C-alpha positions as CSV (number, residue, x, y, z in Angstrom):
1,X,-31.0,-24.4,-67.0
2,X,-32.3,-27.6,-67.1
3,X,-33.7,-29.4,-70.1
4,X,-37.3,-31.2,-70.3
5,X,-38.3,-33.6,-73.1
6,X,-37.7,-32.5,-76.6
7,X,-41.5,-31.5,-76.8
8,X,-41.5,-30.1,-73.7
9,X,-40.5,-26.6,-72.7
10,X,-37.0,-26.0,-71.0
11,X,-37.7,-25.2,-67.1
12,X,-36.0,-21.7,-66.7
13,X,-33.7,-21.0,-63.8
14,X,-35.5,-18.3,-61.6
15,X,-33.2,-15.0,-61.8
16,X,-31.0,-14.1,-58.9
17,X,-33.4,-12.1,-56.0
18,X,-32.1,-8.6,-55.7
19,X,-33.9,-5.3,-54.3
20,X,-35.5,-5.2,-57.9
21,X,-37.3,-8.9,-58.0
22,X,-40.4,-9.8,-56.9
23,X,-40.6,-11.2,-53.2
24,X,-42.8,-13.6,-51.5
25,X,-44.4,-12.8,-48.1
26,X,-45.8,-14.4,-44.9
27,X,-47.4,-13.0,-42.2
28,X,-48.8,-13.2,-38.5
29,X,-51.8,-15.6,-39.5
30,X,-53.0,-15.3,-35.9
31,X,-53.5,-11.2,-36.1
32,X,-55.1,-11.7,-39.4
33,X,-57.7,-14.2,-38.1
34,X,-58.5,-11.9,-35.0
35,X,-59.2,-8.9,-37.1
36,X,-62.4,-7.4,-36.5
37,X,-64.1,-6.3,-39.8
38,X,-67.3,-4.5,-38.2
39,X,-66.0,-1.0,-38.5
40,X,-66.4,-1.7,-42.6
41,X,-68.0,-4.8,-42.6
42,X,-70.5,-3.7,-45.3
43,X,-68.2,-2.9,-47.6
44,X,-66.2,-5.8,-47.3
45,X,-69.3,-7.8,-48.0
46,X,-69.9,-6.1,-51.1
47,X,-66.2,-6.7,-52.7
48,X,-66.6,-10.2,-51.5
49,X,-69.9,-10.5,-53.5
50,X,-68.0,-9.0,-56.7
51,X,-65.0,-11.6,-56.3
52,X,-68.1,-14.3,-56.0
53,X,-69.1,-13.5,-59.6
54,X,-65.6,-13.8,-61.1
55,X,-66.0,-11.6,-64.1
56,X,-63.2,-13.2,-65.9
57,X,-64.0,-17.0,-65.2
58,X,-64.1,-17.2,-69.2
59,X,-61.9,-14.3,-70.3
60,X,-58.1,-16.0,-70.0
61,X,-58.3,-18.5,-72.7
62,X,-56.0,-18.5,-75.3
63,X,-57.0,-18.5,-79.0
64,X,-55.4,-19.5,-82.4
65,X,-53.7,-15.9,-82.5
66,X,-51.0,-17.1,-80.3
67,X,-49.7,-19.6,-83.2
68,X,-46.6,-18.4,-84.3
69,X,-46.7,-15.1,-82.4
70,X,-43.6,-15.9,-80.5
71,X,-41.4,-16.4,-83.7
72,X,-42.3,-13.0,-85.0
73,X,-40.5,-11.3,-82.5
74,X,-36.9,-10.4,-82.8
75,X,-33.7,-12.1,-80.6
76,X,-33.7,-8.4,-78.5
77,X,-37.4,-8.1,-78.3
78,X,-37.7,-11.8,-77.5
79,X,-35.3,-11.2,-74.5
80,X,-36.6,-8.5,-73.1
81,X,-40.2,-9.8,-73.4
82,X,-39.7,-13.2,-71.8
83,X,-38.0,-11.4,-68.6
84,X,-41.2,-9.3,-68.5
85,X,-43.1,-12.5,-68.7
86,X,-40.7,-14.2,-65.9
87,X,-41.1,-11.3,-63.6
88,X,-44.8,-10.8,-64.0
89,X,-45.5,-14.3,-63.6
90,X,-43.1,-14.8,-59.8
91,X,-45.3,-11.7,-58.9
92,X,-48.7,-13.1,-59.4
93,X,-47.4,-16.3,-58.2
94,X,-46.1,-14.6,-55.3
95,X,-49.7,-13.1,-54.4
96,X,-51.6,-16.4,-54.9
97,X,-48.9,-18.1,-52.5
98,X,-49.9,-15.2,-49.7
99,X,-53.5,-15.0,-50.4
100,X,-54.0,-18.7,-50.5
101,X,-52.0,-19.2,-47.1
102,X,-54.3,-16.7,-45.6
103,X,-57.3,-18.3,-46.9
104,X,-56.3,-21.6,-45.2
105,X,-55.1,-20.7,-42.4
106,X,-57.8,-18.0,-41.1
107,X,-60.9,-19.7,-42.5
108,X,-62.1,-21.0,-39.3
109,X,-62.2,-17.7,-37.3
110,X,-62.6,-14.8,-39.6
111,X,-64.9,-16.6,-43.0
112,X,-65.6,-13.4,-44.7
113,X,-61.8,-12.5,-44.5
114,X,-60.9,-16.1,-45.6
115,X,-63.5,-16.3,-48.6
116,X,-61.9,-12.9,-49.8
117,X,-58.4,-14.3,-50.0
118,X,-59.5,-17.4,-51.7
119,X,-61.3,-15.4,-54.3
120,X,-57.8,-13.2,-54.8
121,X,-55.5,-16.2,-54.9
122,X,-58.0,-17.7,-57.7
123,X,-57.6,-14.7,-59.6
124,X,-53.5,-14.8,-59.1
125,X,-53.2,-18.3,-60.1
126,X,-55.3,-17.6,-63.1
127,X,-53.1,-14.8,-64.2
128,X,-49.8,-16.6,-63.4
129,X,-50.8,-19.5,-65.3
130,X,-51.6,-17.7,-68.3
131,X,-48.4,-15.8,-68.1
132,X,-46.4,-19.2,-67.7
133,X,-48.1,-20.7,-70.2
134,X,-47.1,-17.9,-72.4
135,X,-43.5,-18.3,-71.5
136,X,-44.1,-22.1,-73.0
137,X,-44.4,-20.4,-76.3
138,X,-40.7,-19.0,-76.3
139,X,-39.4,-22.6,-75.5
140,X,-39.3,-21.8,-71.4
141,X,-41.4,-22.3,-68.2
142,X,-40.9,-21.7,-64.6
143,X,-41.1,-24.2,-61.8
144,X,-44.0,-22.7,-59.6
145,X,-43.1,-25.5,-57.2
146,X,-39.5,-24.9,-57.0
147,X,-40.0,-21.3,-56.0
148,X,-42.7,-22.4,-53.8
149,X,-40.2,-24.4,-52.1
150,X,-37.0,-22.5,-52.5
151,X,-37.7,-19.3,-52.9
152,X,-37.0,-16.8,-49.5
153,X,-40.0,-15.5,-47.9
154,X,-40.0,-11.8,-46.1
155,X,-42.2,-11.8,-43.2
156,X,-44.2,-8.7,-42.9
157,X,-46.6,-7.6,-40.0
158,X,-50.2,-7.3,-41.0
159,X,-50.3,-3.6,-41.4
160,X,-47.3,-3.6,-43.8
161,X,-48.8,-6.5,-45.9
162,X,-51.9,-4.2,-46.4
163,X,-49.8,-1.3,-47.4
164,X,-47.6,-3.1,-49.8
165,X,-50.4,-5.4,-51.3
166,X,-52.5,-2.6,-51.7
167,X,-49.7,-0.4,-53.6
168,X,-48.9,-3.8,-55.7
169,X,-52.6,-4.0,-56.8
170,X,-53.3,-0.8,-57.5
171,X,-49.9,0.2,-59.4
172,X,-50.4,-3.1,-61.5
173,X,-53.8,-1.8,-62.5
174,X,-52.5,1.8,-63.7
175,X,-49.4,-0.4,-65.5
176,X,-51.7,-2.7,-67.6
177,X,-54.5,-0.2,-68.3
178,X,-51.9,2.4,-69.6
179,X,-50.1,-0.4,-71.9
180,X,-53.9,-1.6,-72.9
181,X,-54.8,1.8,-74.2
182,X,-51.9,2.8,-75.6
183,X,-51.5,-0.1,-77.8
184,X,-55.4,0.5,-78.8
185,X,-54.2,3.8,-80.4
186,X,-50.7,2.0,-81.6
187,X,-52.0,-1.7,-82.7
188,X,-48.8,-2.1,-84.8
189,X,-46.5,-1.9,-81.5
190,X,-48.6,-4.9,-80.1
191,X,-45.9,-7.6,-80.1
192,X,-47.7,-10.4,-78.8
193,X,-51.3,-11.3,-78.0
194,X,-51.3,-11.3,-74.0
195,X,-51.8,-7.6,-74.3
196,X,-55.2,-8.2,-75.6
197,X,-56.3,-9.4,-72.1
198,X,-54.9,-6.7,-70.4
199,X,-58.4,-4.6,-69.7
200,X,-59.7,-7.3,-68.2
201,X,-56.6,-8.2,-66.2
202,X,-56.4,-5.0,-64.7
203,X,-60.0,-4.9,-63.3
204,X,-58.8,-8.0,-61.2
205,X,-55.9,-6.0,-60.1
206,X,-58.5,-3.0,-59.2
207,X,-60.9,-5.1,-57.3
208,X,-58.0,-6.4,-55.5
209,X,-57.0,-3.0,-54.5
210,X,-60.6,-1.9,-53.6
211,X,-60.5,-4.6,-51.2
212,X,-57.1,-3.9,-49.4
213,X,-58.7,-0.2,-49.4
214,X,-61.8,-1.6,-47.3
215,X,-59.7,-3.7,-44.9
216,X,-57.5,-0.8,-44.0
217,X,-60.7,1.2,-43.2
218,X,-61.8,-1.7,-41.3
219,X,-58.1,-1.5,-39.3
220,X,-58.5,2.4,-38.6
221,X,-54.8,2.6,-36.8
222,X,-53.4,1.5,-40.4
223,X,-54.4,4.6,-42.1
224,X,-54.6,7.2,-38.9
225,X,-51.8,8.9,-36.8
226,X,-48.6,10.0,-37.7
227,X,-46.9,6.7,-37.3
228,X,-49.1,5.3,-39.8
229,X,-48.4,8.6,-42.4
230,X,-44.6,7.9,-42.2
231,X,-45.5,4.2,-42.9
232,X,-47.6,5.0,-45.9
233,X,-44.7,7.4,-47.2
234,X,-42.1,4.5,-46.5
235,X,-44.2,2.2,-48.7
236,X,-45.3,4.7,-51.6
237,X,-41.4,5.9,-51.7
238,X,-40.3,2.0,-51.6
239,X,-42.6,1.0,-54.3
240,X,-42.2,3.9,-56.5
241,X,-38.4,3.8,-56.5
242,X,-38.2,0.2,-56.9
243,X,-40.7,0.2,-60.4
244,X,-38.4,3.3,-61.8
245,X,-35.2,2.1,-61.5
246,X,-36.3,-1.4,-62.6
247,X,-38.3,-0.1,-65.7
248,X,-35.4,2.2,-66.6
249,X,-33.0,-0.6,-66.6
250,X,-35.2,-2.9,-68.7
251,X,-36.4,0.3,-71.1
252,X,-35.8,-1.8,-74.3
253,X,-39.2,-3.8,-73.4
254,X,-41.3,-0.2,-73.3
255,X,-39.2,0.7,-76.3
256,X,-40.4,-2.8,-77.9
257,X,-43.9,-1.4,-77.4
258,X,-43.3,2.2,-78.5
259,X,-43.2,3.3,-74.9
260,X,-40.7,5.8,-73.5
261,X,-40.1,4.0,-70.1
262,X,-39.5,7.1,-67.9
263,X,-42.9,8.8,-69.1
264,X,-44.9,5.8,-68.6
265,X,-43.4,5.5,-64.9
266,X,-44.1,8.8,-64.1
267,X,-47.8,8.4,-65.6
268,X,-48.5,5.2,-63.5
269,X,-46.4,6.7,-60.4
270,X,-48.8,9.7,-60.9
271,X,-52.1,7.8,-60.9
272,X,-51.1,5.4,-58.4
273,X,-50.1,8.6,-55.9
274,X,-53.7,9.9,-56.9
275,X,-55.4,6.7,-56.2
276,X,-53.7,6.1,-52.9
277,X,-54.8,9.5,-51.6
278,X,-58.2,8.0,-51.3
279,X,-57.0,6.0,-48.1
280,X,-53.4,7.0,-47.4
281,X,-53.5,9.9,-45.0
282,X,-51.0,11.2,-46.7
283,X,-49.2,10.8,-50.3
284,X,-46.0,11.8,-52.1
285,X,-45.5,15.1,-53.9
286,X,-44.6,14.0,-57.3
287,X,-45.4,17.0,-59.1
288,X,-41.6,18.4,-57.6
289,X,-38.8,18.3,-59.6
290,X,-36.8,17.1,-57.3
291,X,-38.6,13.9,-57.2
292,X,-37.6,12.9,-60.3
293,X,-34.2,14.2,-60.2
294,X,-33.2,12.2,-57.1
295,X,-35.0,8.8,-58.9
296,X,-32.5,9.8,-61.4
297,X,-29.7,9.4,-59.3
298,X,-30.9,6.1,-58.2
299,X,-30.9,4.8,-61.7
300,X,-27.5,6.1,-62.3
301,X,-25.9,4.5,-59.3
302,X,-27.9,1.0,-60.1
303,X,-26.1,1.2,-63.6
304,X,-22.6,1.5,-61.7
305,X,-23.7,-1.5,-59.5
306,X,-24.5,-3.3,-62.2
307,X,-21.3,-2.5,-63.9
308,X,-19.4,-3.6,-60.9
309,X,-20.9,-7.1,-61.2
310,X,-20.7,-7.1,-64.9
311,X,-16.6,-6.4,-64.4
312,X,-16.1,-9.7,-62.5
313,X,-13.5,-10.6,-59.9
314,X,-14.3,-12.0,-56.6
315,X,-17.3,-11.1,-54.5
316,X,-15.3,-9.2,-51.9
317,X,-13.7,-6.9,-54.5
318,X,-17.3,-6.4,-56.3
319,X,-18.8,-5.5,-52.9
320,X,-15.8,-3.1,-52.1
321,X,-16.4,-1.5,-55.1
322,X,-20.1,-0.9,-54.6
323,X,-20.0,0.5,-51.2
324,X,-20.0,4.2,-52.5
325,X,-23.1,3.7,-54.6
326,X,-24.9,1.4,-51.7
327,X,-24.0,4.7,-49.7
328,X,-25.1,7.2,-52.4
329,X,-28.7,5.6,-52.6
330,X,-28.9,5.5,-49.1
331,X,-28.6,9.0,-48.7
332,X,-30.9,10.0,-52.1
333,X,-33.7,7.4,-50.2
334,X,-33.1,9.5,-47.4
335,X,-33.8,12.8,-49.3
336,X,-36.6,11.4,-51.3
337,X,-38.7,10.3,-47.7
338,X,-38.1,13.5,-46.3
339,X,-39.2,15.8,-49.0
340,X,-43.0,17.1,-47.7
341,X,-45.8,15.0,-48.4
342,X,-49.2,16.2,-49.4
343,X,-52.1,15.6,-46.9
344,X,-54.5,13.5,-48.9
345,X,-57.4,15.9,-47.8
346,X,-55.5,18.7,-49.4
347,X,-54.6,16.6,-52.5
348,X,-55.6,18.3,-56.1
349,X,-55.7,15.8,-58.9
350,X,-54.0,16.7,-61.8
351,X,-56.6,17.8,-64.6
352,X,-56.1,15.7,-67.8
């Protein structure tokens, strides 16, 4: 950790990249620029008009309620909360970088698409900055410039960007609104003022998800046919499994909010799956008990992988110990993937 001046927050070293940490993405910009939006141009233009209004322009403004709030947290809660802020800030900043670069690179050939990405980059930058400022209350900040230059970038074809970002935005909506509604009912569990902003925050996420919904409908091959069905299943599973394993591993954060990590994730996954049925041709059978049993096996294997690292020793020895659990995780993911999906036109949302 590199320290700044006595009055400045310390620059926090970024966490080591793992399968559970947020990714930075790049894509085929020429293919994006060449996309024909005419099949759904009216809806995309309407969404862009929503972005132009910038409903949250004046929302993310810190008030005096933040003064001294960090000092009220006990050391254990402080630790898991800072981890949450770092993960969230990195994720939002990842979205900003991708959307900003897309807007810049396709502006000449596809101005409507470029404008939509520019507005979303604005939103994500606002979110990341707000989170990073909150980290400074705890004497830490992320060096976002360092992350930009040094983080590994994952290449995804445009259609994979659509699946991944649509799900990221929609699951973000359900995560934020679930926490916000819970804390409305249990204000005693509101450990920090940032949660006051989650209702408006999640509306940004929802609009972003609606944009990718409309974009996939403008590119029908992304949501039609047997290959599209396989990719939709893959991305649903990847996003759900990653979130579940990560959240259970840091369940202390949710306990500090008065939530059970498993029950919270079940709700968020169920609602995101239901939302995805509006655009994806298939969704997962998350009502099947075996779905959750297999996710729990991933959690158990992940705990054993973490223990192998904590035990120390030379890297080759640690990796040798991990092999059985990597194989076991691969088997569980395969079982999850090949569970019979639900065709979206047959999907029946739960009555709540």
